[in-house]
DODOSE-475798 format. One line per 3 residues: number of its first residue (from 0); their letters; for each residue y, z, x of C-alpha. Coordinates in steps of 0.25 Angstrom, whole numbers. Layout:
% DODOSE-475798
NUM = A = Y:Z:X | ...
This chain:
% DODOSE-475798
0 = MPD = 186:638:300 | 176:637:312 | 163:640:306
3 = LLL = 155:644:318 | 152:658:323 | 149:662:338
6 = GID = 140:674:341 | 141:679:355 | 129:688:359
9 = VGT = 130:696:372 | 116:701:375 | 110:709:387
12 = SAV = 106:696:394 | 114:684:388 | 126:680:380
15 = KSG = 124:671:368 | 133:663:360 | 129:658:347
18 = IFD = 136:649:337 | 133:650:322 | 137:643:310
21 = LDG = 141:652:297 | 127:651:292 | 121:658:305
24 = RLL = 115:645:310 | 115:645:325 | 122:633:331
27 = GIA = 121:636:346 | 118:648:355 | 118:650:370
30 = RSP = 114:661:379 | 120:664:393 | 112:674:400
33 = YRT = 118:685:410 | 112:697:418 | 116:711:417
36 = SAP = 118:719:429 | 112:732:435 | 120:735:447
39 = HPG = 113:749:448 | 101:755:442 | 103:758:427
42 = WAE = 116:750:426 | 117:738:417 | 130:730:416
45 = CDP = 135:716:414 | 148:708:418 | 154:705:405
48 = ELW = 159:692:410 | 145:687:410 | 145:689:394
51 = WRG = 158:681:393 | 153:670:402 | 140:670:395
54 = FVK = 147:669:382 | 156:657:386 | 144:650:392
57 = SLD = 135:653:380 | 146:649:370 | 148:636:377
60 = AAC = 132:633:376 | 131:637:362 | 142:628:358
63 = DKA = 135:617:365 | 122:620:357 | 129:621:344
66 = GVK = 137:608:347 | 151:615:344 | 163:619:351
69 = AGR = 166:634:352 | 179:631:345 | 171:629:332
72 = IGA = 167:644:332 | 174:652:322 | 171:666:325
75 = VGV = 165:674:337 | 156:686:336 | 149:694:348
78 = DVL = 137:704:349 | 134:711:362 | 125:720:370
81 = YPA = 130:734:368 | 135:743:373 | 141:737:385
84 = VMP = 154:743:391 | 164:738:400 | 179:739:403
87 = LDA = 188:727:399 | 201:723:403 | 212:717:394
90 = AGR = 206:703:395 | 192:708:391 | 187:707:406
93 = ALH = 177:717:410 | 181:726:421 | 167:731:423
96 = PAI = 153:726:420 | 149:730:406 | 140:742:406
99 = LYC = 128:739:397 | 120:747:387 | 109:750:396
102 = DQR = 117:755:408 | 113:768:413 | 124:771:423
105 = SIL = 132:781:414 | 123:793:414 | 134:802:420
108 = QVK = 143:798:408 | 132:802:398 | 133:816:405
111 = AIE = 148:816:405 | 148:813:390 | 138:824:387
114 = AKI = 147:834:395 | 158:831:385 | 150:831:372
117 = PRE = 136:835:369 | 126:824:369 | 121:826:355
120 = EYQ = 135:828:349 | 139:815:356 | 127:807:351
123 = SII = 129:812:337 | 143:806:337 | 140:793:343
126 = GNT = 126:791:336 | 120:787:349 | 113:792:362
129 = LVP = 121:795:374 | 115:786:385 | 121:778:396
132 = GNC = 125:763:392 | 121:763:377 | 131:774:374
135 = AVT = 143:765:379 | 152:777:382 | 144:781:394
138 = SLL = 146:767:401 | 161:768:397 | 162:782:404
141 = WLR = 155:776:416 | 165:766:417 | 176:776:416
144 = DER = 170:785:426 | 165:775:436 | 174:763:435
147 = PKE = 187:769:432 | 195:757:436 | 189:747:427
150 = FTS = 188:758:416 | 203:761:416 | 208:747:418
153 = ART = 200:742:406 | 207:738:393 | 195:741:385
156 = IGF = 181:747:388 | 173:738:379 | 159:733:375
159 = AST = 153:719:377 | 158:714:364 | 172:719:368
162 = FVT = 171:711:380 | 167:698:373 | 176:699:362
165 = SRL = 188:703:370 | 186:691:379 | 187:682:366
168 = TGE = 198:689:359 | 206:699:369 | 202:710:359
171 = FFA = 194:723:362 | 184:727:352 | 171:733:349
174 = DPS = 163:734:336 | 156:747:331 | 142:743:337
177 = MAA = 149:744:351 | 156:757:347 | 144:764:341
180 = LSG = 137:763:355 | 149:767:363 | 148:782:362
183 = LVD = 162:783:357 | 161:782:342 | 156:791:331
186 = IRD = 144:783:326 | 148:786:312 | 160:777:314
189 = PWV = 158:767:326 | 170:760:322 | 180:769:329
192 = WSD = 180:775:343 | 179:790:342 | 191:797:348
195 = NLC = 183:810:349 | 173:804:358 | 183:795:366
198 = GIL = 191:808:368 | 179:816:373 | 174:805:382
201 = GID = 188:802:388 | 188:787:382 | 201:781:377
204 = AAR = 197:774:364 | 209:765:366 | 201:758:377
207 = LPR = 189:755:369 | 188:742:361 | 193:743:346
210 = IAG = 181:744:336 | 180:733:326 | 169:728:317
213 = AAE = 159:718:323 | 163:707:314 | 178:710:314
216 = VIG = 187:699:321 | 193:706:333 | 201:694:338
219 = TVT = 200:679:341 | 197:671:353 | 208:670:363
222 = EAA = 213:658:370 | 207:662:383 | 194:665:376
225 = AKA = 194:652:369 | 197:645:382 | 185:651:388
228 = TGL = 175:649:377 | 180:637:369 | 181:646:356
231 = KPG = 193:643:348 | 205:653:350 | 207:662:338
234 = TPV = 192:662:334 | 189:676:328 | 180:685:336
237 = VCG = 173:697:330 | 171:711:337 | 156:709:338
240 = CGD = 145:719:340 | 133:724:348 | 120:715:348
243 = APA = 112:724:339 | 121:723:327 | 124:708:329
246 = CAL = 109:705:330 | 106:713:318 | 117:705:310
249 = GAG = 111:692:316 | 97:696:311 | 103:699:297
252 = ALS = 101:715:297 | 109:723:288 | 100:733:280
255 = PGT = 97:746:287 | 83:746:292 | 84:731:296
258 = VVY = 78:731:310 | 83:721:321 | 76:721:334
261 = IAG = 83:714:345 | 74:710:357 | 81:707:370
264 = STD = 84:713:383 | 85:726:376 | 78:728:363
267 = CVA = 86:733:351 | 82:737:337 | 94:737:327
270 = VPM = 94:742:313 | 106:743:303 | 107:757:298
273 = RSA = 116:765:287 | 119:776:297 | 118:779:311
276 = TQD = 105:785:315 | 103:799:321 | 91:794:330
279 = RRW = 97:795:344 | 86:785:348 | 93:774:341
282 = VNS = 107:768:343 | 118:769:332 | 126:756:332
285 = AYI = 135:750:321 | 131:738:313 | 141:727:308
288 = PRG = 146:733:295 | 153:746:296 | 145:758:291
291 = VWM = 131:751:296 | 125:756:308 | 115:750:317
294 = GIG = 103:758:324 | 99:752:337 | 86:755:345
297 = TTT = 86:749:359 | 76:748:370 | 84:745:383
300 = SSG = 75:735:391 | 65:728:382 | 69:713:385
303 = MSV = 74:718:399 | 60:723:402 | 54:709:400
306 = EWF = 66:703:408 | 63:713:419 | 48:710:420
309 = VRE = 51:695:420 | 62:696:430 | 56:706:440
312 = ILG = 41:702:439 | 39:688:434 | 52:681:437
315 = SGK = 64:676:428 | 64:665:418 | 58:661:405
318 = EAI = 45:658:412 | 44:672:417 | 46:678:403
321 = QQM = 35:668:398 | 26:673:409 | 28:688:405
324 = TAL = 25:685:391 | 12:677:395 | 8:688:404
327 = AAS = 10:699:393 | 2:691:383 | -10:691:392
330 = SPP = -10:706:393 | -16:714:381 | -7:722:371
333 = GSR = -5:735:378 | -4:728:392 | -17:735:397
336 = RVL = -10:748:395 | 2:746:403 | 15:751:397
339 = YLP = 30:747:400 | 42:756:398 | 54:746:396
342 = YLQ = 65:756:401 | 71:747:412 | 85:752:408
345 = GER = 82:766:402 | 79:766:387 | 86:768:374
348 = TPV = 79:769:361 | 72:778:360 | 73:786:374
351 = WDP = 88:784:377 | 86:786:392 | 94:778:402
354 = MAR = 84:783:413 | 71:779:407 | 64:769:415
357 = GMF = 54:757:413 | 40:758:418 | 26:752:417
360 = IGL = 14:761:416 | -1:759:415 | -1:749:427
363 = TST = -15:748:434 | -21:739:444 | -26:730:433
366 = TTL = -12:729:426 | -7:715:426 | 6:708:425
369 = ADM = 3:704:411 | 1:718:407 | 14:722:413
372 = ARA = 21:710:406 | 15:714:392 | 18:729:395
375 = VFE = 33:725:396 | 33:718:382 | 25:730:376
378 = GTA = 34:741:382 | 46:734:376 | 39:733:363
381 = FAL = 35:748:364 | 50:751:366 | 54:744:354
384 = RQV = 43:751:346 | 50:764:350 | 63:759:345
387 = IEC = 57:756:332 | 50:769:331 | 64:775:332
390 = LRN = 69:766:321 | 60:773:311 | 67:786:313
393 = VLR = 81:779:312 | 77:771:299 | 68:783:294
396 = EEV = 59:772:289 | 48:762:294 | 54:750:302
399 = GEI = 50:737:295 | 51:723:301 | 60:721:313
402 = MAV = 69:708:315 | 68:704:330 | 78:696:337
405 = GGA = 82:694:351 | 77:686:363 | 65:694:366
408 = TAN = 59:690:352 | 56:676:358 | 44:682:365
411 = DLW = 32:682:355 | 23:691:363 | 34:701:364
414 = NTI = 37:701:349 | 22:703:346 | 21:714:356
417 = KAS = 33:721:349 | 28:719:335 | 15:725:339
420 = ALK = 21:737:346 | 30:739:334 | 18:736:324
423 = RRL = 28:729:315 | 32:715:313 | 44:709:320
426 = HVL = 53:698:313 | 58:690:324 | 70:682:319
429 = SFQ = 70:667:321 | 85:668:324 | 86:676:337
432 = ETG = 101:675:340 | 105:686:330 | 115:693:340
435 = ALG = 123:680:341 | 122:677:326 | 126:692:323
438 = AAL = 138:690:332 | 142:677:325 | 140:683:311
441 = LAG = 150:694:315 | 160:683:319 | 157:676:305
444 = IGA = 160:689:298 | 173:692:305 | 178:678:303
447 = GHY = 175:678:288 | 164:668:288 | 155:679:281
450 = KSF = 160:688:271 | 152:700:275 | 142:706:284
453 = EDA = 131:703:274 | 135:688:273 | 133:688:289
456 = LAV = 120:695:287 | 115:684:277 | 118:673:287
459 = ARS = 110:681:298 | 98:682:288 | 99:667:284
462 = VGG = 96:664:299 | 84:673:297 | 69:669:299
465 = GRI = 60:673:310 | 45:676:313 | 37:689:311
468 = VEP = 30:695:323 | 18:703:319 | 12:714:327
471 = DQQ = -2:712:334 | -10:723:328 | -19:724:340
474 = AAA = -8:725:349 | -1:735:340 | -13:744:341
477 = VYD = -12:744:356 | 3:747:356 | 1:758:346
480 = ELF = -8:765:356 | 2:762:368 | 15:765:361
483 = PVY = 14:780:362 | 11:779:377 | 23:770:379
486 = SSL = 32:780:371 | 27:791:380 | 31:784:393
489 = YPR = 46:787:393 | 45:802:390 | 34:804:401
492 = TRD = 42:796:411 | 56:800:408 | 58:810:419
495 = IAH = 52:800:429 | 61:789:425 | 73:799:425
498 = ALA = 70:804:439 | 69:789:444 | 82:786:437
501 = CKR = 90:798:442 | 86:794:457 | 92:780:456
504 = PEE = 106:778:463 | 118:777:453 | 126:768:462
507 = GTT = 140:764:457 | 144:778:451 | 154:788:457
510 = ASK = 145:800:452 | 139:809:463 | 124:808:466
513 = EQR = 122:821:459 | 129:816:447 | 121:804:446
516 = QP = 108:812:442 | 108:811:427
């Protein structure tokens, strides 16, 4: 039996393929970057073919690094950014770009849902906040209303994992982590579509993917997929899941209260829980074992804020990121009292406002580029602190050490700023590819290489290791003073941000000018 596992990790900015042995040892990994698209203000979408081509390219490169042929891989797992919604034809091809979690175009669909079922009643059923994009049904309804041709001709309205696995197997599935953020399940049982909600909202549940466990084998690699990828026909493929639960699995997190911080284009704090939380500032998703939930707190534009600053102010490339870090290091903690609000795509935890907007405040004639660079790092750290403050209410106890993973943890200055803003240690794991590892471990469970979820967790923990980032106490004192000021910025500027957002053109919709006003 082939004894290698493949983990496909579809992130916000790149697709990765990681090849692992059964002991969790990484043999080879490769990354294929891609860019999302914003054809209109507030929109965020991606051509799923970029994911497929990125997967094929990264798999080939990972095999070269590992010194193996793709045909040696014995099972395939996937984790993806979520939710991302798209119509798929019978061959698994997308008929419209995937509408991403941070997309804001479906504000009118939010209002249409509220007209059919009171907001509080609806949110109590789905266990999550009704906002565009992050509640996937709003994007699904936008497709129905604004792209009826693509919607009606689709075989399935699926998610990013549905797209990848259907191209591999010809089968259309989604796991409970996808369903939990769909707005079409009762959060108490995200393993089945709600006939009641589908009926109220006019969605044919038969056109949604079938729900299966993340580690459940849903099919095998087809001849066509084998020809495109080099994988062996008949290789088992599991359903896969969202990136947060996969990263938590790859980090070895099981017990409630184990906190995993995923630092990337968006920041995500994930924690396994015994039951869904009633705190609407947090997201309720599903973890891998049935009956275990995952609480998620997310800031929308943390890493993206750094990417934006580098791209628009310093220029692109690794040198520009290093330049930004060097600039930030030359400014004192507190950035000479310049603050940055990282709401480039609205914000989720804790404000849940798609029309929130980013800002610098405190600029003077003596403000330097270094101050602004550091303010971006510090603003994202304050946003993370707000998420952790919410987590205390979710857990009903003090938050302990936080395991940190993700590409942004490679920046030592940023790590220290975050630890100082949080006033707590960060355990930065030495093995950072926890998403790809989690996806591969799902494949190992489904293929029978591991007898249980706990066995897979033990493999993840054996990879282990890492370094502790301690807070800088002097910086922490400065951040303690500034954090209340930062926290007051959104409520004080909310109406201004909304007025600016309401006046932007909403091209590409059939709604009248009057209807476009949220």
